[in-house]
N, C-alpha and C positions, 0 to 999 in steps of 0.2 A: 504494500500500500504506500502511495506517495503522500508525503505530508507537507511539502512546501515547494516553492519554485525559486530558482536563483538565476539571474541573468548572467550569461557568459559573454565577455567581450569577444569580438571577432577581429582578427588581424590578418593582413596579407602574409602568406607564407614566404619564407626566405630559404627554404630547403628544396632539394630536387625531389619532386613528387612524381612518381611514375605509376600510372594507372594499370598497366598491363601486369598480369600475374601468371603467365605461363612459362614453362621451361622444362626441357627434358631432364628427367632424373630428379625432379624436385617436387615437393608438396607445396605448390605456390598458391598464394592468394586465398587463404582460408577465411572466408567471410569478411572481405576487406572493407565493405561499406555496410555491414549489418543488414538490416531489412529496409534500407532506404528506398529502393525502387518501388516496392509494394505500397509504401505509405507516404510517398513524397508529397502527393497532393494534400493529404490530410495534415502532414507535418507543416506544410506551408501556411496552413490556416490556424495552427496551434499558437497559443500565446508564447512568445519568445521566452526561453528560460531553459534551465538545465534539465528539468524534468518535463517531459512532453505531455500533451493532453491525453487524458484517458480515452478520449474518443478515437484516438489513433491506435489503441493498443490491441484491438482484436480483429477477428474476421479473416477469411481467406477468400480467394478468388471465386467467382461464380462458377467456374468450370471444375472446382474441386469436388471430390466425391463426398458423400455423406455416410457411406457404409463401407466396411472392409471387403476387399476381394480375397476370397479364401481358396487356397490350393494346397491344403495340408494332407492330401491323401498319400497313398503308397508311392515310394520313389520308383520312377521308371527312367533308367539311363537312356539318354537320347543318342542316336547315331545318325548323323546327317542333319540337315536343316541349317538355320542361321541364328545369329544372336547379335543383338545391338547393345553395346556397352557404353555407359556414360561415366567417366572416371577422372581421377586426377592425372595430370601429365606425369609421365615417367613410371606409372604403375603397371603398364602392359608392355614390357620389352618385346621386340619383334621376334626374338627366338622363342619366347614363351607362347606367343600367339601361334607361330608355326607349329610348335610341338603339340599344342592343344588341338589345332585343326587337323593335324595328321592322325592323332590318336582317336579323335571322336568323329571326324568327318563334319564337324559343325563349323561353318564359316563365320568368323568374327568381324564385326564392324565396330571400330572404337573411336569415340569422340571424347574430347576432354573439356572440363569446366575449370574455372579459376577460383570458384568459391562455393561454399555450401549454399549460400543464398542464391547464386546463379543456378545451381541444381534445383533448388526449391522453386524458383520462379519458372524454370522450364517445365517442371512437372505440373505446376498450377495452371500454366497457360494452355497446356494440352490435355488436362484432366488425367495426367499420368501416362499418356501414350507416347509413342515414338522411340522408347527404349525398353529393353528387357531388364538388364542388370544396371543398377546405379550404385554408387559408392559414397554415401554420406558419412560424415563424422558422427560421433556419439550423440551430441545434443541435437543434431539435425535428424537423426533417426527418430528420436523422441517426437520432434515436431511433425515429421512426415507421417508418423503413426497417428497422431492426433488429427491430422488432416485427411486420413484415409488414402494416402498416396502410395502405400506399400502393400504388397500381397502378403497375406498371412500363410506362411508355408511350413514352419516348424522345423528347425535345424535338426532336432532329435530324430526325425524321420530319414535323414540322410545317412548313408553308411559311414561317412567320414566325420559326422558330427561329433563322434566320440573323441576325436583328436584335439578338440579345442581345450586349451589350458584352463584349469579350474579358475584361475585369476580372471578370465574373460568369459566365463560360462554363465554368469548371472548379472549382467550390467544393469544399472539403474534405468537406462533408457529402453531396455527390452529384456526384462528379468528372466523370461523363459526362452529367449532367442526364438521367438515365433515369427519375427519379421526380418531378422538380420542375422548375419554371421560375421564375426570379427575377421578383419583382413590384415591389419598392421597396427602397431602401437608406436607412438613417438612422443617427444617431449618438447616443450617450448622453454628456451633459456636464452643465454647470450654467449657470445664467443669473444675471446680476447687473444691478441697476438702477444705471446709471452716474450717475444724478441723486443717489443716496444714497451710492454707493460710488465714489469717484474711481478712474479706470482705473489710476492709479499705485499704488493700495492694494488693488486687487481681486485675489483669489486666481487663480492660474494653474494649479494642480495640485489633485488630491484631497487631498494632504497639507495644503496651505494652506486648502482649503475647510473641512476639519474643524477646523483650528486658528483660522481667522480669521472665519468666517461669523457667529459669535455676537456679534461686535462690533457688528453691524448689525441686531440683533433676531433673533428665532427664524427658523430656516430651514425648508425643507421637503425631505423625501426621498420618493422614489417608493415605493409599496407593492409592492416587488419584491425578493424574496430574492436573486436573481441580481445585479441591478444594485447594490444596496446593499452586498452582500458583496464584490463585485468592487471597488467603489470603496474600501471599507475595506482590502481586501488591498493594493491599489495604494498607498494612503496610508501603509501600514507597510512599503513596500518589497518586497512580494511580487507574485504574479501570479495570474490566474484559474486555477482547477482545481488549485492546488498541493496536494501531499500532505504538506506541512510542518505538523505539528501546532502548532509554535510560532507560525507565521504566523496560524493561526486564533485562537490565544489572544490574540495582539497585536491582531488585528482586532476580536475581541470586547471587549477592554479599551478600545479606541478608541471603539467604538460605545456601550459602557456609559457612558463619560465624556461622550459627546455627547448622551445622552438628554435632559437638561434644556435643551438648546439647540435642540431640534427643536419647531417649532410644529405641523406637520402631517406625517403619514406617509400619503400618498394618491397614487394615480395619476389621480385625478379632479379636474378643475378646476385643474390645475397652471398652465396658461397664463393662466386668468382671474385667479388670485391674484397672479401676477407682473405682469400687465398693469394691474391695478387699483391696484397699489402696496400691497396688503395684506401682501405679503412682498417683500423686495428681493433675496433670493438663494435659490436652490434647485436641486436636481437636476431635470433635465428631458430629454426626448427632443427631438431636433432638429425633428421634425414639429410638436410643440406649441410649441417655441421660436419657430419662424417665425410661427405663428398669433398668438402673444403680441406679437411685434414689429409686427404690423399695427395693433395698438391702442396700442402704447407704443414709440416710437422710441428711448427711453432704455435699452431692454433690450439686453444683449449676450450672445450665446451663447459659452461658453468650451469649447474642446477641451482638457481637462486634459493637461498635459505628461507626467504619469506614467501616461497611458493612457486613451484614450476608446474605448469599445466601438463598433465598427461592426457593425450588424446588417442582415441581409437577410431580408425577408419574401418568401414564395414561394407559388406556385400549385401545387397537387398534386391528385391524384384519389384519393379515399378508396377503400379496398379493397372496400367494399360498395356502391360506386356502381352505380346502375341505368341511368345515362344517359351511357355512355362517349363516344359520338360527340359529344354536346352538350358534354360537359366539354372534349374536345379542341378543339372549335370555339371555346369560350369562351377557352381559354388562347391559342390562335392569334390570336384577335381582340385580346387584351390585349398581344400581342407586336408589334402594329403601333403605332409611335410616335404616329401621328395619333389613334388611339383612346385611347391611354394618357395623352395630354397632359392631358386634363380631370381625370383622377384625380390625377396628380402635382401639378397646380396647386391642386386643392381640398384635398388632404391635406398639402401642403407637403413632398412626398416627393422624394427624389433619384431620377433616372431610372437604370434598369439597361439601357436600350436604346441602341444606336448612334444618335447624333444626337438622343437624347431631350431632353437639356438645351437644345439649340438651339431646340426648339419651345416652350419655356417663355417666359413674359413676361420682359422684360429685367430687371425688378426681382428676379425669382427667380434668374435666371442670375447676377446680380451679388451675390447674398446668400451670404456665407460660411457661413451657417447651412444652406443647401441644398447649395451647392457649395463645400466646404472648399478652402482653398489647399493647395499642395504642402507647405508647412511644417506646416499643421494636420494633414494626412493622415499625416505622420510619426508622430504620436501615436496613430493609429488602430490598434486591436487587434481582429482578427476574433473574434466571439463563438464560443467553443468548445462542444462537447458534452462535458461532464464525465461521469465514471463515475457510476453510481448511488450508490456510497458517498460520493463527493464531493458529489453533489446533496443527500444527506441531511445532510452537514455544513453546507452552505449554509442549508438549511431550519432546522436546529436553532439555528444562530447567529442567524438573523434572528428566529425565534420568541422566543428569549430576549431579544433587543433590544426586541421589542414588548411583552413581558409587563409 
Protein backbone atom coordinates (compact mmCIF):
# COMPACT_ATOMS: atom_id res chain seq x y z
CA UNK A 1 0.00 0.00 0.00
CA UNK A 2 1.34 3.45 -0.91
CA UNK A 3 1.16 6.06 1.77
CA UNK A 4 2.55 9.23 0.27
CA UNK A 5 3.90 10.95 -2.81
CA UNK A 6 7.24 12.67 -3.33
CA UNK A 7 8.24 14.72 -6.35
CA UNK A 8 11.52 13.76 -8.02
CA UNK A 9 13.53 16.36 -9.96
CA UNK A 10 14.28 15.57 -13.59
CA UNK A 11 17.68 16.34 -15.06
CA UNK A 12 19.27 15.81 -18.44
CA UNK A 13 21.59 12.81 -18.43
CA UNK A 14 25.31 13.22 -18.97
CA UNK A 15 26.16 9.56 -19.40
CA UNK A 16 26.13 7.27 -22.40
CA UNK A 17 22.67 5.72 -22.44
CA UNK A 18 22.27 2.80 -24.83
CA UNK A 19 18.81 1.42 -25.48
CA UNK A 20 19.74 -1.80 -27.25
CA UNK A 21 20.07 -4.90 -25.15
CA UNK A 22 21.01 -7.79 -27.39
CA UNK A 23 24.24 -9.65 -27.75
CA UNK A 24 25.53 -13.16 -28.34
CA UNK A 25 26.44 -15.13 -25.28
CA UNK A 26 24.88 -12.72 -22.82
CA UNK A 27 21.75 -12.32 -20.79
CA UNK A 28 21.07 -8.79 -21.90
CA UNK A 29 18.40 -6.26 -21.05
CA UNK A 30 16.47 -7.95 -18.29
CA UNK A 31 13.41 -5.70 -17.85
CA UNK A 32 15.29 -2.53 -18.70
CA UNK A 33 12.30 -0.20 -18.62
CA UNK A 34 10.00 -2.11 -16.34
CA UNK A 35 6.37 -2.04 -17.47
CA UNK A 36 6.58 1.37 -19.14
CA UNK A 37 5.14 0.49 -22.53
CA UNK A 38 1.96 -1.08 -21.19
CA UNK A 39 1.03 1.82 -18.95
CA UNK A 40 2.73 4.83 -20.55
CA UNK A 41 -0.55 6.56 -21.36
CA UNK A 42 -1.85 6.11 -17.84
CA UNK A 43 1.43 7.17 -16.28
CA UNK A 44 1.38 10.37 -18.29
CA UNK A 45 -1.89 11.30 -16.61
CA UNK A 46 -0.76 10.36 -13.10
CA UNK A 47 0.18 13.04 -10.63
CA UNK A 48 3.92 13.66 -10.90
CA UNK A 49 5.71 12.00 -8.00
CA UNK A 50 7.76 9.10 -6.84
CA UNK A 51 4.80 6.80 -6.26
CA UNK A 52 2.53 6.50 -9.26
CA UNK A 53 -1.25 6.58 -9.34
CA UNK A 54 -3.06 3.45 -8.22
CA UNK A 55 -5.18 3.77 -11.32
CA UNK A 56 -2.15 2.67 -13.33
CA UNK A 57 -1.35 -0.37 -11.23
CA UNK A 58 -3.58 -3.07 -12.64
CA UNK A 59 -5.04 -4.66 -15.69
CA UNK A 60 -3.73 -6.53 -18.69
CA UNK A 61 -4.40 -6.21 -22.37
CA UNK A 62 -7.77 -7.02 -23.88
CA UNK A 63 -6.21 -9.91 -25.82
CA UNK A 64 -5.04 -11.66 -22.63
CA UNK A 65 -6.71 -14.92 -21.67
CA UNK A 66 -8.96 -15.34 -18.63
CA UNK A 67 -8.50 -19.09 -18.09
CA UNK A 68 -5.57 -21.50 -18.15
CA UNK A 69 -4.68 -23.65 -21.12
CA UNK A 70 -4.13 -27.14 -19.69
CA UNK A 71 -1.97 -29.84 -21.32
CA UNK A 72 -0.80 -31.95 -18.38
CA UNK A 73 -1.66 -35.36 -19.76
CA UNK A 74 0.76 -38.21 -20.41
CA UNK A 75 4.06 -37.35 -22.06
CA UNK A 76 4.37 -38.23 -25.75
CA UNK A 77 7.81 -37.74 -27.24
CA UNK A 78 7.54 -35.98 -30.58
CA UNK A 79 9.48 -36.99 -33.67
CA UNK A 80 9.36 -34.41 -36.41
CA UNK A 81 7.37 -31.23 -36.71
CA UNK A 82 8.45 -27.74 -35.77
CA UNK A 83 8.95 -25.58 -32.71
CA UNK A 84 9.07 -21.80 -32.32
CA UNK A 85 11.20 -20.53 -29.42
CA UNK A 86 11.39 -17.03 -27.90
CA UNK A 87 14.44 -16.71 -25.66
CA UNK A 88 17.38 -14.64 -24.44
CA UNK A 89 20.27 -14.06 -26.83
CA UNK A 90 23.05 -16.60 -26.41
CA UNK A 91 20.83 -19.28 -24.87
CA UNK A 92 20.54 -21.42 -28.01
CA UNK A 93 24.01 -22.10 -29.48
CA UNK A 94 23.96 -23.30 -33.10
CA UNK A 95 25.57 -26.63 -32.24
CA UNK A 96 22.85 -27.34 -29.67
CA UNK A 97 20.12 -26.49 -32.19
CA UNK A 98 21.65 -28.80 -34.80
CA UNK A 99 22.04 -31.64 -32.29
CA UNK A 100 18.43 -31.33 -31.10
CA UNK A 101 17.10 -31.22 -34.66
CA UNK A 102 19.16 -34.26 -35.67
CA UNK A 103 18.09 -36.35 -32.69
CA UNK A 104 14.39 -35.42 -32.70
CA UNK A 105 13.62 -34.41 -36.26
CA UNK A 106 12.00 -31.24 -34.89
CA UNK A 107 12.86 -28.04 -36.76
CA UNK A 108 13.65 -25.11 -34.45
CA UNK A 109 12.99 -21.45 -35.19
CA UNK A 110 14.58 -19.20 -32.56
CA UNK A 111 13.86 -15.51 -31.94
CA UNK A 112 15.33 -13.45 -29.11
CA UNK A 113 13.98 -10.76 -26.79
CA UNK A 114 15.85 -8.13 -24.79
CA UNK A 115 13.76 -8.01 -21.62
CA UNK A 116 11.14 -9.91 -19.67
CA UNK A 117 8.76 -7.05 -20.30
CA UNK A 118 9.29 -7.33 -24.07
CA UNK A 119 8.36 -11.00 -23.80
CA UNK A 120 5.27 -10.16 -21.76
CA UNK A 121 4.19 -7.45 -24.18
CA UNK A 122 4.57 -9.81 -27.14
CA UNK A 123 2.40 -12.48 -25.52
CA UNK A 124 -0.21 -9.95 -24.46
CA UNK A 125 -0.43 -8.46 -27.94
CA UNK A 126 -1.05 -11.86 -29.53
CA UNK A 127 -3.02 -13.58 -26.80
CA UNK A 128 -0.09 -15.92 -26.28
CA UNK A 129 0.21 -17.11 -29.87
CA UNK A 130 3.18 -17.02 -32.24
CA UNK A 131 5.58 -19.02 -30.08
CA UNK A 132 5.63 -22.43 -28.47
CA UNK A 133 8.51 -22.21 -25.97
CA UNK A 134 9.21 -18.97 -24.07
CA UNK A 135 11.91 -18.37 -21.46
CA UNK A 136 10.82 -15.88 -18.78
CA UNK A 137 12.70 -15.18 -15.58
CA UNK A 138 11.32 -16.10 -12.17
CA UNK A 139 9.18 -13.06 -11.38
CA UNK A 140 7.87 -12.95 -14.95
CA UNK A 141 6.76 -16.58 -14.73
CA UNK A 142 4.60 -15.55 -11.79
CA UNK A 143 3.11 -12.61 -13.70
CA UNK A 144 2.42 -14.65 -16.83
CA UNK A 145 0.69 -17.34 -14.76
CA UNK A 146 -1.58 -14.66 -13.27
CA UNK A 147 -2.35 -13.44 -16.79
CA UNK A 148 -3.09 -16.98 -18.06
CA UNK A 149 -0.35 -16.64 -20.66
CA UNK A 150 1.28 -20.02 -19.98
CA UNK A 151 0.19 -23.62 -20.54
CA UNK A 152 -0.25 -25.79 -17.44
CA UNK A 153 1.77 -28.89 -18.36
CA UNK A 154 3.28 -30.25 -15.09
CA UNK A 155 7.01 -30.97 -15.13
CA UNK A 156 6.55 -34.09 -12.98
CA UNK A 157 4.93 -35.78 -16.00
CA UNK A 158 8.18 -35.45 -17.99
CA UNK A 159 10.69 -38.34 -17.75
CA UNK A 160 13.57 -35.97 -17.01
CA UNK A 161 11.64 -33.85 -14.54
CA UNK A 162 13.31 -35.87 -11.80
CA UNK A 163 16.67 -34.33 -12.77
CA UNK A 164 15.81 -30.88 -11.42
CA UNK A 165 17.90 -29.99 -8.39
CA UNK A 166 15.97 -29.83 -5.11
CA UNK A 167 17.00 -26.19 -4.74
CA UNK A 168 14.94 -25.29 -7.81
CA UNK A 169 12.11 -27.82 -7.50
CA UNK A 170 9.63 -25.66 -5.58
CA UNK A 171 10.12 -21.97 -6.46
CA UNK A 172 7.82 -19.31 -5.07
CA UNK A 173 6.64 -18.32 -8.55
CA UNK A 174 5.52 -21.86 -9.51
CA UNK A 175 5.64 -24.07 -6.38
CA UNK A 176 4.67 -27.32 -8.10
CA UNK A 177 6.42 -26.58 -11.42
CA UNK A 178 3.12 -26.90 -13.24
CA UNK A 179 3.82 -24.07 -15.70
CA UNK A 180 7.60 -23.89 -15.95
CA UNK A 181 10.90 -25.75 -15.71
CA UNK A 182 14.13 -24.09 -14.58
CA UNK A 183 16.73 -23.51 -17.28
CA UNK A 184 19.64 -21.57 -15.75
CA UNK A 185 20.58 -19.68 -12.60
CA UNK A 186 22.63 -16.51 -12.33
CA UNK A 187 23.45 -13.60 -10.04
CA UNK A 188 23.59 -9.82 -10.21
CA UNK A 189 26.61 -8.10 -8.71
CA UNK A 190 29.44 -5.90 -9.87
CA UNK A 191 32.89 -6.48 -11.30
CA UNK A 192 36.17 -4.77 -10.48
CA UNK A 193 39.50 -4.74 -12.27
CA UNK A 194 41.99 -5.64 -9.54
CA UNK A 195 44.84 -4.23 -11.63
CA UNK A 196 43.35 -0.76 -11.15
CA UNK A 197 41.50 -1.28 -7.88
CA UNK A 198 43.41 -3.10 -5.12
CA UNK A 199 41.35 -5.83 -3.46
CA UNK A 200 41.89 -4.13 -0.12
CA UNK A 201 40.19 -0.99 -1.45
CA UNK A 202 37.52 -2.59 -3.62
CA UNK A 203 33.83 -2.17 -2.72
CA UNK A 204 32.13 -5.19 -1.16
CA UNK A 205 28.54 -3.88 -1.00
CA UNK A 206 26.16 -1.79 -3.08
CA UNK A 207 26.54 1.00 -0.53
CA UNK A 208 30.30 1.03 -1.13
CA UNK A 209 29.85 0.61 -4.88
CA UNK A 210 27.88 3.85 -5.15
CA UNK A 211 30.18 5.63 -2.68
CA UNK A 212 33.59 4.52 -3.96
CA UNK A 213 33.39 3.55 -7.62
CA UNK A 214 33.82 7.13 -8.91
CA UNK A 215 37.33 7.19 -7.44
CA UNK A 216 38.39 4.92 -10.28
CA UNK A 217 36.71 6.64 -13.21
CA UNK A 218 33.18 6.46 -14.52
CA UNK A 219 31.33 3.22 -13.84
CA UNK A 220 28.63 1.41 -15.76
CA UNK A 221 25.12 0.37 -14.76
CA UNK A 222 22.82 -2.08 -16.46
CA UNK A 223 19.99 -0.61 -18.49
CA UNK A 224 17.53 -2.34 -16.20
CA UNK A 225 14.99 -0.66 -13.95
CA UNK A 226 14.68 -3.62 -11.61
CA UNK A 227 18.40 -4.25 -11.13
CA UNK A 228 19.39 -0.61 -10.68
CA UNK A 229 16.49 0.20 -8.36
CA UNK A 230 17.11 -2.90 -6.24
CA UNK A 231 20.80 -2.01 -5.94
CA UNK A 232 19.95 1.54 -4.88
CA UNK A 233 17.34 0.35 -2.37
CA UNK A 234 19.85 -2.04 -0.81
CA UNK A 235 22.49 0.68 -0.71
CA UNK A 236 20.19 2.87 1.42
CA UNK A 237 19.36 0.01 3.76
CA UNK A 238 16.05 -1.10 2.26
CA UNK A 239 14.92 -4.12 0.24
CA UNK A 240 13.29 -5.07 -3.04
CA UNK A 241 9.57 -4.51 -3.46
CA UNK A 242 9.39 -2.28 -0.38
CA UNK A 243 6.27 -0.17 0.14
CA UNK A 244 8.21 2.47 2.11
CA UNK A 245 7.97 5.79 0.26
CA UNK A 246 10.97 7.18 2.16
CA UNK A 247 13.13 4.32 0.87
CA UNK A 248 12.26 5.22 -2.73
CA UNK A 249 13.05 8.87 -2.05
CA UNK A 250 16.41 7.92 -0.54
CA UNK A 251 17.16 5.62 -3.47
CA UNK A 252 16.20 8.39 -5.87
CA UNK A 253 18.48 10.88 -4.10
CA UNK A 254 21.33 8.37 -4.28
CA UNK A 255 20.87 7.76 -7.99
CA UNK A 256 20.55 11.47 -8.76
CA UNK A 257 23.83 12.14 -6.94
CA UNK A 258 25.43 9.28 -8.85
CA UNK A 259 24.42 10.48 -12.32
CA UNK A 260 27.65 12.34 -13.06
CA UNK A 261 29.72 9.32 -12.02
CA UNK A 262 28.20 6.95 -14.59
CA UNK A 263 29.92 6.47 -17.92
CA UNK A 264 27.48 4.05 -19.55
CA UNK A 265 23.97 2.81 -18.79
CA UNK A 266 23.62 -0.23 -21.00
CA UNK A 267 23.12 -3.97 -20.87
CA UNK A 268 25.00 -4.37 -24.14
CA UNK A 269 28.77 -4.83 -24.32
CA UNK A 270 29.13 -4.93 -20.54
CA UNK A 271 31.66 -7.77 -20.59
CA UNK A 272 33.64 -6.26 -23.47
CA UNK A 273 34.07 -2.87 -21.79
CA UNK A 274 35.34 -4.43 -18.58
CA UNK A 275 37.54 -6.98 -20.34
CA UNK A 276 39.19 -4.32 -22.50
CA UNK A 277 39.84 -2.01 -19.56
CA UNK A 278 37.60 0.72 -20.99
CA UNK A 279 35.94 0.67 -17.59
CA UNK A 280 37.33 -0.82 -14.39
CA UNK A 281 34.14 -1.23 -12.36
CA UNK A 282 30.51 -1.85 -13.20
CA UNK A 283 27.25 -3.65 -12.51
CA UNK A 284 27.05 -6.97 -14.33
CA UNK A 285 25.31 -10.34 -14.46
CA UNK A 286 27.37 -13.39 -13.55
CA UNK A 287 26.93 -14.86 -17.06
CA UNK A 288 28.63 -11.84 -18.61
CA UNK A 289 31.15 -11.63 -15.78
CA UNK A 290 32.41 -15.13 -16.50
CA UNK A 291 32.76 -14.33 -20.20
CA UNK A 292 34.74 -11.17 -19.37
CA UNK A 293 37.08 -13.15 -17.14
CA UNK A 294 38.02 -15.39 -20.06
CA UNK A 295 39.68 -12.37 -21.68
CA UNK A 296 40.94 -10.59 -18.57
CA UNK A 297 42.07 -12.54 -15.52
CA UNK A 298 42.36 -9.34 -13.45
CA UNK A 299 38.59 -9.07 -13.24
CA UNK A 300 36.80 -10.17 -10.08
CA UNK A 301 33.05 -10.63 -9.67
CA UNK A 302 31.68 -9.34 -6.35
CA UNK A 303 28.59 -10.68 -4.57
CA UNK A 304 27.47 -7.53 -2.68
CA UNK A 305 27.16 -8.13 1.06
CA UNK A 306 23.95 -6.08 1.27
CA UNK A 307 22.20 -8.28 -1.27
CA UNK A 308 22.93 -9.93 -4.60
CA UNK A 309 19.95 -10.93 -6.73
CA UNK A 310 19.71 -14.59 -7.64
CA UNK A 311 17.60 -15.04 -10.75
CA UNK A 312 16.36 -18.17 -12.48
CA UNK A 313 15.43 -18.27 -16.15
CA UNK A 314 12.83 -20.84 -17.11
CA UNK A 315 11.31 -22.82 -19.95
CA UNK A 316 7.56 -22.48 -20.37
CA UNK A 317 4.93 -23.13 -23.01
CA UNK A 318 3.04 -20.12 -24.36
CA UNK A 319 -0.75 -20.25 -24.03
CA UNK A 320 -1.19 -20.02 -27.80
CA UNK A 321 1.36 -22.73 -28.63
CA UNK A 322 0.52 -24.84 -31.68
CA UNK A 323 3.11 -27.58 -31.05
CA UNK A 324 2.53 -28.84 -27.51
CA UNK A 325 4.13 -32.29 -27.85
CA UNK A 326 7.20 -30.77 -29.51
CA UNK A 327 7.41 -28.19 -26.72
CA UNK A 328 7.30 -30.88 -24.03
CA UNK A 329 9.91 -32.88 -25.94
CA UNK A 330 12.20 -29.84 -26.00
CA UNK A 331 11.80 -29.19 -22.27
CA UNK A 332 12.41 -32.84 -21.46
CA UNK A 333 15.51 -32.82 -23.69
CA UNK A 334 16.94 -29.80 -21.88
CA UNK A 335 16.35 -31.42 -18.49
CA UNK A 336 18.97 -34.04 -19.38
CA UNK A 337 22.30 -32.80 -17.91
CA UNK A 338 24.25 -34.23 -20.84
CA UNK A 339 22.24 -32.16 -23.30
CA UNK A 340 22.26 -29.03 -21.14
CA UNK A 341 26.02 -29.10 -20.52
CA UNK A 342 26.92 -27.39 -23.80
CA UNK A 343 24.54 -24.51 -23.13
CA UNK A 344 25.72 -23.94 -19.57
CA UNK A 345 29.33 -23.93 -20.78
CA UNK A 346 28.63 -21.56 -23.68
CA UNK A 347 26.53 -19.09 -21.70
CA UNK A 348 28.50 -19.23 -18.46
CA UNK A 349 25.36 -20.30 -16.62
CA UNK A 350 24.98 -22.15 -13.35
CA UNK A 351 23.25 -25.51 -13.61
CA UNK A 352 19.77 -26.13 -12.20
CA UNK A 353 20.01 -29.91 -12.61
CA UNK A 354 21.25 -32.63 -10.29
CA UNK A 355 24.88 -33.29 -11.09
CA UNK A 356 24.87 -30.56 -13.70
CA UNK A 357 27.87 -28.68 -12.32
CA UNK A 358 29.92 -31.89 -12.27
CA UNK A 359 29.65 -32.11 -16.06
CA UNK A 360 31.13 -28.64 -16.56
CA UNK A 361 34.84 -28.11 -17.28
CA UNK A 362 36.96 -27.90 -14.12
CA UNK A 363 37.64 -24.21 -14.79
CA UNK A 364 33.94 -23.45 -14.57
CA UNK A 365 33.38 -25.66 -11.53
CA UNK A 366 36.14 -23.83 -9.67
CA UNK A 367 34.91 -20.36 -10.64
CA UNK A 368 33.03 -18.58 -7.85
CA UNK A 369 31.41 -16.50 -10.60
CA UNK A 370 29.55 -19.62 -11.75
CA UNK A 371 29.41 -21.59 -8.50
CA UNK A 372 29.40 -19.19 -5.52
CA UNK A 373 30.74 -20.26 -2.16
CA UNK A 374 28.51 -20.84 0.86
CA UNK A 375 29.55 -17.45 2.25
CA UNK A 376 28.71 -15.71 -1.02
CA UNK A 377 25.35 -17.46 -1.21
CA UNK A 378 24.47 -15.99 2.19
CA UNK A 379 24.06 -12.66 0.40
CA UNK A 380 21.85 -14.06 -2.38
CA UNK A 381 18.28 -12.77 -2.49
CA UNK A 382 15.71 -14.47 -4.71
CA UNK A 383 14.24 -12.11 -7.27
CA UNK A 384 10.63 -11.39 -6.31
CA UNK A 385 7.54 -10.55 -8.28
CA UNK A 386 6.54 -7.08 -7.07
CA UNK A 387 2.99 -5.78 -7.34
CA UNK A 388 2.02 -3.75 -10.40
CA UNK A 389 2.01 -0.60 -8.27
CA UNK A 390 5.56 -1.26 -7.07
CA UNK A 391 6.68 -2.06 -10.63
CA UNK A 392 5.42 1.38 -11.61
CA UNK A 393 7.47 2.93 -8.81
CA UNK A 394 10.58 1.16 -10.09
CA UNK A 395 9.94 2.36 -13.62
CA UNK A 396 9.34 5.96 -12.61
CA UNK A 397 12.46 6.12 -10.43
CA UNK A 398 14.64 4.65 -13.18
CA UNK A 399 13.20 6.84 -15.92
CA UNK A 400 13.84 9.94 -13.81
CA UNK A 401 17.42 8.77 -13.31
CA UNK A 402 17.97 8.44 -17.07
CA UNK A 403 16.38 11.77 -18.05
